[in-house]
C-alpha positions as CSV (number, residue, x, y, z in Angstrom):
1,M,13.9,12.9,1.7
2,I,15.3,13.4,-1.8
3,T,18.1,11.0,-3.0
4,T,19.0,8.9,-6.0
5,L,17.5,5.6,-6.9
6,E,20.8,3.7,-6.4
7,K,20.9,4.7,-2.8
8,L,17.5,3.4,-1.8
9,E,17.2,0.2,0.2
10,R,14.9,-2.8,-0.4
11,D,11.1,-2.3,-0.1
12,T,11.4,1.5,-0.2
13,P,8.6,3.3,-2.0
14,A,9.5,6.5,-3.8
15,V,8.4,9.0,-6.4
16,V,10.6,10.0,-9.4
17,K,11.3,13.7,-9.2
18,Q,13.8,14.2,-12.0
19,I,16.0,12.4,-14.5
20,H,19.4,13.9,-14.9
21,G,20.9,13.4,-18.3
22,G,20.2,13.9,-22.0
23,H,17.6,12.8,-24.5
24,R,19.0,9.3,-24.9
25,I,18.7,8.3,-21.2
26,R,15.3,9.9,-20.9
27,Q,14.1,8.0,-23.9
28,T,15.5,4.7,-22.6
29,L,14.0,5.1,-19.2
30,G,10.7,6.2,-20.8
31,R,10.6,2.9,-22.8
32,L,11.0,1.1,-19.4
33,G,8.1,3.1,-18.0
34,V,10.1,5.4,-15.8
35,H,8.9,9.1,-15.9
36,P,8.9,12.0,-13.5
37,Q,6.1,11.8,-11.0
38,D,5.8,8.0,-11.3
39,R,5.6,5.9,-8.1
40,L,8.0,3.0,-7.7
41,T,9.2,0.5,-5.1
42,V,12.7,-0.9,-4.8
43,L,12.6,-4.7,-4.8
44,R,16.3,-5.4,-4.8
45,S,19.2,-3.1,-4.6
46,G,22.3,-3.8,-6.6
47,F,25.3,-5.1,-4.7
48,L,28.6,-3.5,-5.6
49,G,27.2,-1.4,-8.4
50,G,24.9,-4.1,-9.9
51,P,21.4,-3.4,-11.2
52,V,18.5,-2.1,-9.1
53,L,15.3,-4.0,-9.5
54,I,12.2,-1.8,-9.1
55,E,8.4,-2.3,-9.4
56,I,6.8,0.5,-11.5
57,H,3.3,0.4,-13.0
58,G,2.9,-3.2,-11.8
59,T,6.0,-4.4,-13.7
60,E,9.4,-5.4,-12.5
61,V,12.2,-3.5,-14.2
62,G,16.0,-3.7,-13.8
63,I,17.8,-0.4,-13.9
64,G,21.6,-0.5,-14.3
65,H,23.8,1.4,-11.7
66,G,24.8,4.0,-14.3
67,M,21.2,5.0,-14.9
68,A,20.1,4.6,-11.3
69,V,22.5,7.3,-10.1
70,R,20.8,9.7,-12.6
71,I,17.2,9.2,-11.3
72,E,16.4,11.6,-8.5
73,V,13.6,10.3,-6.2
74,E,11.7,11.3,-3.1
75,V,11.1,8.7,-0.5
76,T,7.4,8.3,0.4
77,E,5.4,6.6,3.1
78,S,4.4,3.0,2.5
79,S,0.8,2.8,1.4
């Protein structure tokens, strides 16, 4: 199932498919370690538009709601 990062629930593993936006958002997410084809897991979903806490490359990263809506992901099976 393909959706956006901000719609995922807690403990949901996914793969980043695409980042919608310009150079600046791609650069910012790249610095946080978020790139297409990376695997991540949602640790905590933001309440009422708050940040989404994910685990990617063994690191916990907070992604703001505005960026999370631009990250297209595909839900994967738990491994």
